[in-house]
N, C-alpha and C positions, 0 to 999 in steps of 0.2 A: 791749694794752700789757702787761696783766697776765700775758699767756701768755708774752711774751718775758721779762719779769722773772723768772717762774718757770724758764724755760728756762736762763737765764743763771745762776741760783743753782744749779740741777742740775748743769749743766756745770762750775761751780767746785767744787762739793762732789766731783763725780766725779773732777776732776783732782787734788784734795787727797788724796782716798782712794788714788788711784793712785800718787801720789808717796810717800805713806807706806808702802804695801804693797811697792812697789819697793824702798824704802831698807831696809825689814826683810828682804827677801828676798836683797838685796846682802849685808847684815850677816850673816846665818845662813848664806848660801850660800857664802861665803868661808872659812868655818872648815872645817879638815881636821885630821885625826890624822895627824902625821908619824911618830910612833913610839909604840908601845904594848907593855908587857910586864908579865907577872906575875913577881914576884920576891920573894926573901927579905928584901932590905935596900934601903935607900935610902942612898946614899954620895955626898956632895957634889952633892946635887941630881940624882942620876942613878940609874937601875935598877942594883942589884948582885944578882948570884946569880940570874940569870933562868933560865926553864926552862919546860918544859911538863908536868912530873911533879914533884910535891913530897910528902914525907913528911908524915902528919898530924902527926908529932912536932914538926915546925918550929913549930907553934903559932900563927903569924901569918903571913900573906902581904900583899903590897903590890901595888897595881896602878898602874903609872907611865904617863902620857900627856905627850906633848909636842903642844901644839895650835898651830897655825899660821893666821894669816889673819884674826884677830879685828880688825876695824876700830875696835870700841868694846868697853868692858868688857861682858862677858856672863858666861854660865854653862854648864857642861856638868854631866852627871850620870854617875856610874859606878854600874851596876846589876850586882850580883854574884848569880849564879843557881848553885844546887846542883841539877843536873839541870834540871828545868823550874821549880823552885821559886825565886822572889825571896827572897834571904836578907839582902841590905842594899842600900840606895840612898843615894848620898852626892852631894849637890850641891856643886860646887866652883867657885870664881869664876876667870875667865879674864880678866886685867887689861892684856894687852899683845898685840902682834901675834904674838910667840913666846911661849909660856907652858907652863912645866912644871909639874905637879901630880900628886898621888897620893891614893889612898885605901888603907885597909887593912881586913882581915876576920881576926878570931880565928876559928881553926878548932876545931871540936869534935871529939871522938874518933870519933863516928859518921858524921861527914860524909866519908866515903870514897867516891870515885867521880869522875864527869865534872862540871866546873864550866865556866862561862864568864862573862865580864865584858862588858857592852855599854857603849859610850860614847854616851851620847845628847846630841844637839845642842840648842841653845836653842829650836828650833822642835819638839822631841819626836822628831826623826829620828835612827835609829840611825848613827853615824858609823863605828863599828868594833866587831867582836866578837872577843874573844881567848878561845880554849878551853884548858883545862888539866886536869890530873888530879890528884887527891889520893889517895896510895896508903898502906898499912899502914906 
C-alpha cells in the first residue's frame, strides 16, 4: 500500500513538473524577433535613419526590435558588443503579443570598429544578432 501511495505521488509530481516545463517552453518558444535595426533615431515608435555603418560623431545609436508571439508578459535583453567585448546589457519588458522596444548606446570616440547587438530571449537563448560598424 505504501509503495502504491509513493508511486502515485511520484506520478503526480512528474505530471505537474511536465506541465510547468511545457508551459514555459511554449511561452518562450513562441517569441520571435519580427524586425531589428540599428539606427540613429526613433521616430513615432519606429527605427529611423537605419544602417550598417555609422560615424562615431553621431554620438548615440539605438537598437530597435519588434517582438511577436509573447503569450504572457516577459522580458528580452539587448546585449551590445564592441568586437567581442560586452559594452552594455539592457533588460526590456515585453508586455503584449506584438511589442516594439529599443535600447541605446552612447559611443565613445575610441570605439571605432565592428559591433553587434544580440537579442536574448527569456530563456537565455540568442533570438537575433545584428552587426554594424562604427567609422571615423
